Structure formats: structure tokens, C-alpha cells
N, C-alpha and C positions, 0 to 999 in steps of 0.2 A: 745509122748502123745499129743502134739499140733496138729500133723497131724491127729490123730484119732478124736479129738474133733472138729477140723475144718471141716473135711470132712463128719462127720455124717449127718449134715443137707442136704448135697447134695444128700444123698440117698433118703430122703423124697422128695426133689425137682424133681429129675429125675423119681422117682416112681409116683409122682402126675402127671407129664407130660404124662406118659404112660396111667394112669388111666383116666385122664380127656378127652382123645380123644374119649371115648365112650359116653360122655355127649353132649347135645346140646350147641352150642356156644351162650353165652349171648350177648345182644346188645352192640355194641361198641368194642367188643373184636376182636382180629385178630388171625388167625391160622398161624402156621409155614408154610413158603413157601413150597409147595409140598404136603400140606394136611396131612391127618391122617397117611398114611404110612411113610412119612418122619419124622413126629413127633415121632412116635413109634420107628423108627430106631434110631433117635438121642437120645431119652430118654433111650433106651436100651444100646446104646454105652456109654452114660454118666454114667449110672448105673454100667455097667461092668468095665469101667475104674476106677470109684470110689472104687468099691469093690476090684479091683486088687491093687490099691494104699493102701487101708486099710490093706490088707493082707501082702503086702510087707513091710509096716511100722512096722509090728510085728516081722520081722526077725531081730535078733540082729546082731551087727557088728562082724567081724571075730575076733577081738582082745578082745572081751568080755569073761571074765573068767567064769562067771556063767550065761549061756544063759537063763536058765529057770527063774532065778530071774530077769533078765533084761526084759523078756517078761511080767512077773507078775507085775513088777513095772509100765510098760507102761500101761497095761490093767487096773490095780488097780487105777492108777492115773487118767485114763480116766473116770472110774466109779465114782470116787470121784468128778471130775469136773462136769460131767453130773448130778450127784446127787445134788450137790450144786445148779446148775441151776434149777433143778426141785423144790427144797425147796424154792428158791427165787420166782419162778413162782407161786407156791401154796400159798405162803405168800401174794403175790400181789393180787391173786384172792380173798382170804379171806378178805383182807383189803378193796378191792373194794366192796365186798358184804356188809360189815359192813357200809361202807360209804353210800351206796344206800338204805339201809334198812329203815331209817326214811323217806326218800323221798317217797318210795313205800307206806308206811303206810298212810302218809298224802294224797297222790294221791288217794288211794283206798277210804279213808273217803270222800274226795271231790266228787268223782264219785258216791258214795253211797248216799250222801246228795242230789245230783242232780238227783238221781234215774236213773242214766245211768249204763249200764253194762260195766265194764272195758273190754278192748280188751285182756289184757294179765295180768296175775298175776306174771309172772316170772320176 
């Protein structure tokens, strides 16, 4: 279960590396040595090796009596762990939105009093 939950973010990292090669480079950023083809190759290699590790971590050991239960426990535990992380993340987003709400209202009132048009309501 630890292997699954630890390696899941790497899928996003390697996928983002492949996807970002089609976008222009922001100022101050560096590309991988060798350019776009090498970056896509390295991202694909990382993605494939991470997927292979995830798949192999689901294979139960030889001495396991109930193999399907062992796989279900690992996958179920991973979903519980990821779900708990999602709940914490959403809770933090909601708390941050509540904290910023009074500031946004006073900022909008101040701009309206100065008869300026606010740049952003979000």
C-alpha cells in the first residue's frame, strides 16, 4: 500500500513532463539537456517504469493464503489513504476561501468607493 500511494504522484510528474514539452518555455526556465525528444523519452521511461512498479506491487507473495483478499486490502488501503488526502485538501481549500471572503468584500467596497473597476472578483 505504501508503494502505491508513494508512486502515484510520480505518474502525474512524468505525465506533466511529457505534456509540457508542447508549450513554450517560460523565461528563466531550462529544458532537459537534449531538448524535447530527450525529455519525452525520459518522461515516457519514467512513466513506464512507475506503471510497472505499481503493477508489480499488486502481485501478492507466494506464501499468501488468500491472494485476492491480499490484493483487495492493498488497493482498498490505497483508496482510503488517497481519499483521506483529498478530504484534507478540500477542507483546506474551503477554510482558505472562508478566510479570504471578508477581505474580498472590503476590497470590493473600497474600489467601488473610489469608483475604480476591480480587476478580478475571484
